[in-house]
C-alpha positions in Angstrom: -9.5 53.4 40.1 -7.6 55.2 42.9 -5.9 58.5 42.4 -2.4 57.0 42.7 -3.2 54.3 40.1 -4.5 57.0 37.7 -1.3 59.0 38.3 0.8 56.0 37.6 -1.0 55.2 34.4 -0.6 58.9 33.3 3.1 59.0 34.2 4.0 55.8 32.5 2.0 56.9 29.4 4.0 60.2 29.4 7.2 58.3 29.8 6.3 56.1 26.8 5.7 59.3 24.7 9.0 60.7 25.9 10.9 57.6 24.7 9.1 57.8 21.4 10.1 61.4 21.0 13.7 60.6 21.8 13.6 57.9 19.2 12.3 60.3 16.5 14.9 62.8 17.3 18.0 60.7 17.9 17.2 57.5 16.1 16.2 54.0 17.1 19.7 52.5 17.8 20.5 55.2 20.4 17.0 55.0 21.9 17.1 51.2 22.3 20.5 51.4 24.0 19.1 54.1 26.3 16.2 51.9 27.2 18.4 48.9 28.0 20.6 50.9 30.4 17.5 52.6 31.9 15.9 49.2 32.5 19.0 48.0 34.2 19.1 51.1 36.4 15.4 50.6 37.3 16.3 47.1 38.6 18.9 48.6 40.8 16.5 51.3 42.0 14.0 48.6 42.8 16.7 46.9 45.0 17.2 50.2 46.8 13.5 50.7 47.2 13.4 47.3 48.9 16.1 48.3 51.4 15.0 51.8 52.1 11.3 52.0 51.0 10.5 48.7 52.7 13.0 48.5 55.5 14.1 52.1 56.1 17.8 51.1 55.7 20.0 53.9 54.5 22.4 52.1 52.2 24.9 54.4 50.6 27.1 51.6 49.4 25.1 50.8 46.3 28.2 51.2 44.1 29.9 48.3 45.8 27.0 45.9 45.0 26.8 47.1 41.4 30.5 46.7 41.1 30.3 43.1 42.5 27.7 42.3 39.9 29.9 43.6 37.2 32.8 41.6 38.4 30.7 38.4 38.7 29.4 38.5 35.1 33.0 39.2 33.9 34.4 36.2 35.8 31.6 33.9 34.7 31.3 34.8 31.0 34.7 35.9 29.9 36.5 33.2 27.9 39.0 30.9 29.5 42.6 32.2 29.8 44.6 29.2 28.8 47.9 30.8 29.7 46.6 30.8 33.3 45.2 27.2 33.2 48.4 25.8 31.6 50.6 27.4 34.3 51.1 26.7 38.1 48.5 29.4 38.8 45.6 27.1 39.6 47.7 25.0 42.0 48.9 28.2 43.8 45.3 29.5 44.1 44.3 26.1 45.5 46.8 26.7 48.3 45.4 30.2 48.8 41.9 28.7 49.2 43.2 26.1 51.7 45.0 28.8 53.7 41.9 31.0 53.7 39.8 28.0 55.0 42.3 27.2 57.7 42.4 30.8 58.8 38.6 31.0 58.9 38.4 27.8 60.9 41.0 29.2 63.3 38.9 32.4 63.8 35.6 30.5 64.2 37.3 28.2 66.7 38.6 31.1 68.7 35.1 32.6 68.8 33.7 29.4 70.3 36.2 29.3 73.2 33.6 30.6 75.8 31.8 27.3 75.5 34.9 25.7 77.0 35.1 28.1 79.9 37.7 30.5 78.4 36.5 34.1 78.8 37.7 37.5 79.6 41.3 38.5 78.7 42.2 35.0 77.6 39.4 34.9 75.2 40.3 38.3 73.7 43.9 37.3 73.4 42.9 34.1 71.6 40.8 36.1 69.2 43.6 38.5 68.4 46.1 35.7 68.0 43.7 33.8 65.6 43.1 36.9 63.4 46.8 37.7 63.2 47.8 34.1 62.5 45.0 33.7 59.8 46.2 36.9 58.2 49.8 35.9 58.1 49.0 32.4 56.7 46.7 33.9 54.0 49.2 36.6 52.9 52.0 34.0 52.8 50.1 32.3 50.0 48.2 35.0 48.2 51.2 37.4 47.6 53.4 34.9 45.6 50.3 33.6 43.8 49.2 37.0 42.7 52.7 38.0 41.6 53.1 34.8 39.6 49.7 35.1 37.9 50.3 38.7 36.9 53.7 37.9 35.4 52.8 34.8 33.6 49.2 35.2 32.4 48.1 38.8 33.3 45.0 37.6 35.2 42.9 34.5 35.9 40.4 35.1 33.2 36.8 33.8 33.1 35.0 30.5 33.0 33.5 30.9 29.6 29.9 30.1 30.8 26.7 31.7 29.4 26.2 35.3 30.3 22.8 34.7 32.1 24.7 32.5 34.6 26.9 35.6 35.2 23.8 37.6 36.0 22.6 35.0 38.5 26.0 34.8 40.0 26.1 38.6 40.3 23.0 38.5 42.4 24.3 35.6 44.5 27.7 37.3 45.1 26.1 40.6 46.0 23.8 38.7 48.4 26.8 37.1 50.1 28.5 40.4 50.5 25.3 42.0 51.8 24.9 39.2 54.3 28.4 39.8 55.7 27.9 43.6 55.8 24.5 43.2 57.4 25.8 41.0 60.2 28.3 43.6 61.0 26.5 46.9 60.3 22.8 46.5 60.7 22.9 47.1 64.4 23.9 50.7 63.7 21.6 53.7 63.7 20.5 55.0 60.4 23.2 57.8 60.1 25.9 55.4 61.2 24.7 52.8 58.8 24.9 55.2 55.9 28.5 56.1 56.8 29.5 52.4 57.3 28.0 51.4 53.9 29.9 54.2 52.2 33.1 52.9 53.7 32.3 49.3 52.7 31.6 50.5 49.1 34.9 52.2 48.9 36.7 49.1 50.3 35.0 46.9 47.6 36.0 49.4 44.9 39.6 49.5 46.2 39.8 45.7 46.3 38.4 45.1 42.8 40.5 47.9 41.4 43.8 46.6 42.9 43.4 42.8 42.6 44.9 42.8 39.1 45.5 39.0 39.2 41.7 38.5 39.5 40.0 41.5 37.8 42.8 42.9 35.6 42.4 46.1 37.6 42.6 49.4 35.6 43.6 47.5 32.5 39.9 46.5 32.0 38.5 43.3 30.7 36.9 43.4 27.2 35.0 42.2 25.3 32.4 40.6 27.6 30.0 38.3 25.7 26.3 39.1 25.2 23.4 36.7 26.0 21.9 37.5 22.6 23.3 37.8 19.1 25.5 40.9 18.6 25.2 43.3 15.6 28.1 41.4 14.0 26.1 38.2 14.1 23.1 39.9 12.4 25.4 41.4 9.8 26.8 38.0 9.1 23.2 36.9 8.3 23.0 39.7 5.7 21.2 42.3 7.8 22.0 45.9 7.0 24.4 47.6 9.5 22.0 50.1 11.1 19.2 47.5 11.4 21.6 45.0 12.9 22.3 47.4 15.8 18.6 47.9 16.4 17.9 44.1 16.3 20.7 43.2 18.6 20.0 45.9 21.2 16.2 45.2 20.9 16.9 41.5 21.7 19.0 42.6 24.7 16.2 45.0 25.8 13.5 42.2 25.6 15.6 40.0 27.9 16.3 42.8 30.4 12.6 43.8 30.5 11.7 40.2 31.2 14.1 40.2 34.1 12.7 43.5 35.5 9.1 42.3 35.1 9.9 39.0 36.9 11.6 40.9 39.8 8.8 43.4 40.0 6.2 40.6 40.1 8.0 38.6 42.8 8.7 41.7 45.0 5.2 43.0 44.6 3.7 39.6 45.7 6.0 39.4 48.7 5.4 43.0 49.8 1.6 42.5 49.5 1.6 39.6 51.9 2.3 39.0 55.5 6.1 39.4 55.0 5.5 42.9 53.6 3.3 43.9 56.5 5.9 42.7 58.9 8.6 44.7 57.1 6.4 47.9 57.1 5.9 47.4 60.9 9.6 47.1 61.5 10.3 50.1 59.3 7.7 52.3 61.0 8.5 51.3 64.6 11.2 48.7 65.1 10.9 48.9 68.9 7.2 48.0 68.9 7.9 45.2 66.4 10.7 43.8 68.6 8.4 43.9 71.6 5.9 41.8 69.6 8.5 39.1 69.3 9.9 39.9 65.8 13.7 39.4 65.3 14.3 42.8 63.9 17.9 42.4 62.9 17.3 39.1 61.1 14.4 40.6 59.1 16.5 43.6 58.2 19.3 41.3 57.0 16.7 39.6 54.8 15.6 42.8 53.2 19.1 44.1 52.9 20.2 40.9 51.1 17.1 40.8 48.8 17.8 44.4 47.7 21.4 43.6 47.1 20.5 40.7 44.8 18.7 43.1 42.4 21.6 45.6 42.6 24.1 42.8 41.7 22.0 41.6 38.8 21.5 45.2 37.6 25.3 45.8 37.8 25.9 42.5 35.8 23.5 43.6 33.1 25.1 47.0 32.7 28.6 45.5 32.5 27.6 42.8 30.0 25.8 45.3 27.8 28.8 47.7 27.8 31.0 44.7 27.0 33.7 46.1 29.2 34.5 45.8 32.9 36.4 48.9 34.1 36.8 49.2 37.9 38.0 52.8 37.4 34.7 53.7 35.7 32.6 53.3 38.8 31.8 56.7 40.4 29.6 57.5 43.3 27.6 60.1 41.4 26.7 57.5 38.7 26.2 54.5 40.8 25.0 55.9 44.2 23.6 59.4 44.1 21.6 59.0 40.8 20.0 55.8 42.1 18.9 57.5 45.3 17.4 60.3 43.1 15.5 57.6 41.1 13.9 56.2 44.2 13.1 59.6 45.9 11.6 61.0 42.7 9.8 57.9 41.7 8.3 57.2 45.2 9.9 55.2 48.0 7.9 52.2 49.2 6.2 51.9 45.8 7.7 49.3 43.4 6.1 50.9 40.3 7.4 54.3 41.5 10.9 53.0 41.8 10.9 51.4 38.3 9.4 54.6 36.9 12.0 56.8 38.6 14.8 54.5 37.4 13.8 54.9 33.8 12.7 58.5 33.9 15.7 59.9 35.8 18.2 57.9 33.7 16.7 59.4 30.5 16.9 62.9 32.0 20.5 62.2 33.1 21.6 61.1 29.6 19.5 63.6 27.6 20.4 66.7 29.6 23.9 66.8 28.0 22.9 66.9 24.3 19.9 69.2 25.0 22.2 71.5 27.0 24.8 71.4 24.2 22.2 72.3 21.6 20.9 75.3 23.8 24.5 76.5 24.4 25.3 76.3 20.7 22.3 78.4 19.8 22.9 80.9 22.6 26.6 81.1 21.6 25.6 81.9 18.0 23.1 84.5 19.2 25.6 86.3 21.6 28.4 86.1 19.0 26.1 87.7 16.4 25.5 90.7 18.8 29.2 91.0 19.4 29.2 89.7 22.9 31.5 86.8 22.1 30.9 83.0 21.8 30.3 80.8 24.8 33.6 78.9 25.6 34.0 75.2 26.5 30.5 74.3 25.4 31.1 70.5 25.6 32.4 70.6 29.2 29.7 73.0 30.2 27.0 70.7 28.7 28.4 67.8 30.6 28.3 69.7 33.9 24.7 70.6 33.2 23.7 67.0 33.9 24.3 67.6 37.7 22.4 70.9 37.6 19.4 69.3 35.8 19.4 66.4 38.2 19.5 68.7 41.2 16.7 70.8 39.7 14.5 67.7 39.1 15.0 66.4 42.7 14.3 69.9 44.1 11.1 70.2 42.2 10.1 66.7 43.2 10.7 67.3 46.9 8.8 70.6 46.7 5.7 69.4 44.8 5.8 65.6 45.4 7.7 65.0 48.6 6.5 61.4 48.7 7.5 60.8 45.1 5.6 60.9 41.8 4.0 57.5 42.5 3.9 57.4 46.4 3.5 54.4 48.6 0.0 53.0 48.8 -1.1 52.7 52.4 -4.1 50.4 52.9 -6.2 51.5 55.8 -8.2 49.0 57.7 -12.0 49.2 57.5 -13.9 50.3 60.6 -15.4 46.9 61.1 -12.0 45.3 60.9 -10.7 47.6 63.5 -13.7 46.7 65.7 -13.1 43.0 65.3 -16.2 42.4 63.2 -15.9 39.8 60.4 
């Protein structure tokens, strides 16, 4: 057993003991909820590990993909809004779709004009004309449709399908967005790619937040169904209240853990094969990989899309578990910075490290507030007893301590484990393999 494997076994054992300790102190219902959310975040961290740890892609637009996943499960699983379906809204949206398809066809046609000998200024003018015309046609249909839907039925509503379909659609929609972003941005250098993805993430947030006719905007959508029986369902069966919360959340946890394990297995198998070796080669030296005939940009799009799928599914899980979709609740520190910390501390390039970092960092993030509050209360009583006065604003100070604790954790990790607590395993070729001896 290698040193890294021993370290992984030790860290996961310590993590299990930590979770048991949290359960003994704060109770099973809170701990199970914490584990569900931590497992969802570990799936998102695994997606970032694929993009950065495997491909070296600096994606700082994670929040956008997580938000897309949250919207997807809301759209799929929220019950039908019959006020919308019984109005002229569906017909008006059909005209919007037709207008969008016509505009897309116009732009695609303009881009193919060089095949017919139209180049230079004429080609550029045709492109500009196509984009302006497509925009005008689309806006001429979407504006009245959006205004009508908001006035008559508030928003479109959902499709009333099973929640698991929403998770799958979250991954698909995030993959589609990632493909479009990848085609545009993945030719940029790492620092420019980071800036571009931040901008794209903010664009996605602005769109979802302001498309009230589709997402209900800041009014939020609630309640979003669960894929497993809720506490009320268990209570209807005669189960005691506190136990019903444990059973419901435990059922949700089992389902999420199965999703994480399936994703971990598939990603591990892919990374251990020829595809993974090719991705490592592109990450380490994309110029050399390109000189060997590899299509670097296409492979980078592959890995960017694959990571986005897990981010979308993770975002869908978080939204369905919270039972509310609130576009205003997505913040960069919660849905970008903390996930980067998970991968850096856990170990970039190691799937088990990313999963460990996702669970561990999220527990630290959540628990730092109540622990800090307890310490401040005791310190306040101590200082007040000596006549020094009580500590003011303990609740707000405790909340701010989360950022301090997270910064302290990442500082210590970078100082004593710069490659992560469970670093990437690099398999060296044997001497006889290097010499060409079978």
